[in-house]
C-alpha positions in Angstrom: -21.0 -31.9 9.7 -22.8 -35.2 9.1 -23.5 -36.8 5.7 -27.0 -35.3 5.3 -25.8 -31.8 6.1 -22.8 -32.3 3.7 -25.2 -33.4 0.8 -27.4 -30.3 1.4 -24.4 -28.0 1.4 -23.1 -29.7 -1.8 -26.4 -29.0 -3.5 -26.5 -25.4 -2.4 -22.9 -24.8 -3.6 -23.7 -26.5 -6.9 -26.7 -24.1 -7.4 -24.4 -21.1 -6.7 -21.8 -22.4 -9.1 -24.4 -22.9 -11.9 -25.6 -19.3 -11.6 -24.8 -17.4 -14.8 -24.0 -14.2 -13.0 -23.5 -13.1 -9.4 -26.7 -11.0 -9.7 -28.6 -14.3 -9.6 -27.2 -14.9 -6.1 -30.0 -13.0 -4.2 -30.8 -13.0 -0.5 -33.0 -16.1 -0.8 -30.0 -18.0 -2.0 -27.7 -16.5 0.6 -30.2 -17.7 3.3 -30.1 -21.2 1.8 -26.3 -21.2 2.0 -26.5 -19.7 5.5 -28.7 -22.6 6.7 -26.7 -25.3 4.9 -23.4 -24.2 6.4 -24.8 -25.2 9.8 -22.6 -23.2 12.2 -25.5 -21.3 13.8 -24.4 -18.7 16.4 -21.1 -18.0 14.8 -22.1 -17.0 11.2 -22.3 -13.6 9.6 -25.7 -12.1 9.1 -27.5 -12.3 5.8 -27.1 -8.5 5.3 -23.4 -8.7 6.0 -23.0 -11.6 3.5 -24.9 -9.6 0.9 -22.5 -6.7 1.5 -19.5 -9.1 1.2 -21.0 -10.3 -2.2 -21.3 -6.7 -3.4 -17.7 -5.9 -2.3 -16.3 -8.9 -4.1 -18.1 -7.9 -7.3 -16.2 -4.6 -7.1 -12.6 -6.0 -6.7 -10.1 -7.2 -9.2 -7.2 -7.7 -6.9 -6.5 -10.1 -4.0 -8.6 -10.4 -0.9 -7.6 -10.9 2.7 -9.9 -12.3 5.3 -9.4 -12.3 9.0 -11.2 -15.3 10.4 -12.5 -18.0 8.0 -16.0 -19.4 7.7 -19.1 -19.0 5.6 -18.0 -15.7 4.1 -14.8 -17.6 2.9 -17.0 -20.1 1.1 -19.2 -17.4 -0.4 -16.1 -15.5 -1.7 -14.6 -18.7 -3.0 -17.7 -19.3 -5.1 -17.8 -15.7 -6.4 -14.1 -15.6 -7.3 -13.7 -19.1 -8.7 -14.1 -18.2 -12.4 -12.0 -15.0 -12.1 -9.3 -16.7 -10.1 -9.0 -13.8 -7.7 -6.7 -15.0 -4.8 -8.1 -15.1 -1.3 -5.9 -15.4 1.8 -8.0 -16.3 4.9 -6.2 -16.2 8.3 -7.4 -18.8 10.9 -6.2 -19.2 14.4 -8.3 -22.3 15.4 -6.5 -25.5 14.3 -9.7 -27.6 14.0 -11.5 -24.9 12.0 -8.3 -24.5 9.8 -8.6 -28.2 8.9 -12.3 -28.0 8.2 -11.9 -24.9 5.9 -9.0 -26.6 4.1 -11.1 -29.7 3.5 -14.1 -27.6 2.3 -12.0 -25.6 -0.2 -10.4 -28.8 -1.6 -13.8 -30.5 -1.8 -15.1 -27.9 -4.2 -11.8 -27.2 -6.1 -11.4 -23.7 -4.8 -7.6 -23.6 -5.3 -7.6 -19.8 -5.5 -8.2 -19.8 -1.7 -5.3 -20.2 0.8 -6.3 -20.9 4.4 -3.4 -19.6 6.5 -2.9 -21.2 9.9 -2.2 -18.2 12.1 -2.2 -18.7 15.8 -2.7 -15.6 18.0 0.3 -14.0 19.7 1.0 -11.0 21.9 2.3 -8.0 19.9 2.5 -5.8 23.0 -0.4 -3.4 22.6 -2.7 -6.0 21.1 -3.0 -9.7 20.2 -3.2 -10.6 16.6 -2.5 -13.4 14.0 1.1 -14.7 13.8 2.1 -15.8 10.3 4.7 -15.3 7.5 3.5 -12.0 6.0 5.7 -12.5 2.9 3.0 -14.8 1.5 0.7 -11.7 1.1 0.6 -9.7 -2.2 1.3 -6.0 -2.0 -2.0 -4.9 -3.7 -4.8 -6.3 -1.5 -8.1 -4.7 -2.7 -10.5 -6.0 0.0 -10.2 -7.1 3.6 -13.0 -9.0 5.3 -12.5 -8.7 9.0 -14.5 -11.1 11.2 -11.6 -12.1 13.5 -9.8 -12.6 15.7 -12.3 -13.0 18.5 -13.4 -9.6 19.8 -12.7 -10.3 23.4 -8.9 -10.6 23.1 -6.5 -7.8 23.9 -7.0 -5.0 21.4 -9.9 -6.8 19.8 -9.3 -6.6 16.0 -7.1 -3.5 16.1 -4.0 -5.3 14.9 -5.2 -5.5 11.3 -4.3 -2.0 10.4 -0.8 -1.7 12.0 0.1 -5.2 10.8 -1.0 -5.2 7.1 -1.4 -1.5 6.1 1.6 -1.7 3.8 0.0 -4.6 1.8 -3.2 -2.8 1.0 -3.8 -1.1 -2.3 -4.7 2.6 -2.4 -8.3 1.7 -3.2 -8.6 -1.0 -0.6 -11.8 -1.3 1.5 -12.3 -3.1 4.8 -15.5 -4.7 5.9 -15.6 -5.1 9.7 -18.3 -7.3 11.2 -19.9 -6.9 14.6 -19.5 -3.1 14.5 -22.2 -2.6 17.1 -20.1 -4.2 19.8 -18.2 -2.1 22.3 -14.7 -3.4 21.4 -15.2 -3.1 17.7 -16.5 0.4 18.1 -13.3 1.3 19.9 -11.3 -0.4 17.1 -13.0 1.8 14.5 -12.3 4.9 16.5 -8.6 4.0 17.0 -8.2 3.2 13.3 -9.7 6.6 12.5 -7.8 8.8 15.0 -4.5 7.0 15.0 -4.2 5.9 11.4 -6.6 8.1 9.4 -9.0 5.4 8.3 -12.6 6.6 7.7 -15.7 4.4 8.2 -19.4 4.2 7.9 -21.6 1.7 9.7 -24.5 -0.2 8.1 -27.0 -3.0 9.0 -29.8 -3.1 11.5 -29.2 -5.4 14.5 -25.8 -6.9 13.7 -24.0 -3.9 12.3 -20.9 -3.9 10.2 -18.6 -1.1 9.0 -17.2 -0.2 5.6 -13.7 1.4 6.1 -11.5 3.2 3.6 -7.8 3.6 4.0 -6.6 7.2 4.2 -5.6 7.5 0.5 -9.1 6.9 -0.7 -11.1 8.2 2.3 -12.8 10.8 0.2 -13.9 8.4 -2.5 
């Protein structure tokens, strides 16, 4: 990111931080943040970011994110005043550094970017990190990683962190229109009892409930 892009992003983040309530963060503002971030081709859609915003408004407990990026920055802005902790797993070392620098630049000390390289768990590849850093009452999971083309795609999330999720936890899975992610959703449902609904137009996402709150 060059100096001009950084200044634009600084202004947009400042405008978000000065909002009196999250209700003032509308789709127009989300689009401004989307453009200022400048990672075109790898960013979540506006509709998905809007759904992330709504989900964050609902939670009081910790948030786990699989794959860091623009959604991390948005959640950091939204949770800054409340101090809700966010743990974002990142397997790419260069991106890990960029995200750490970004969080420090804006003083988002409630966010922990966790360096988590991918490793083979047998049936699937997933993040490797010390899970003892996670709290036992995660209320929201934002799943936009690991890359969908690895073994098992994003399946490893449920078997690896189920025990850390609160009874009311919800998961948002991006790219739910892709073949591999569709298979992940079916496996979570039939092998672990997780229920889901899909939303969005072209770039779909899924809202998933863990079994204990599937009827909510």
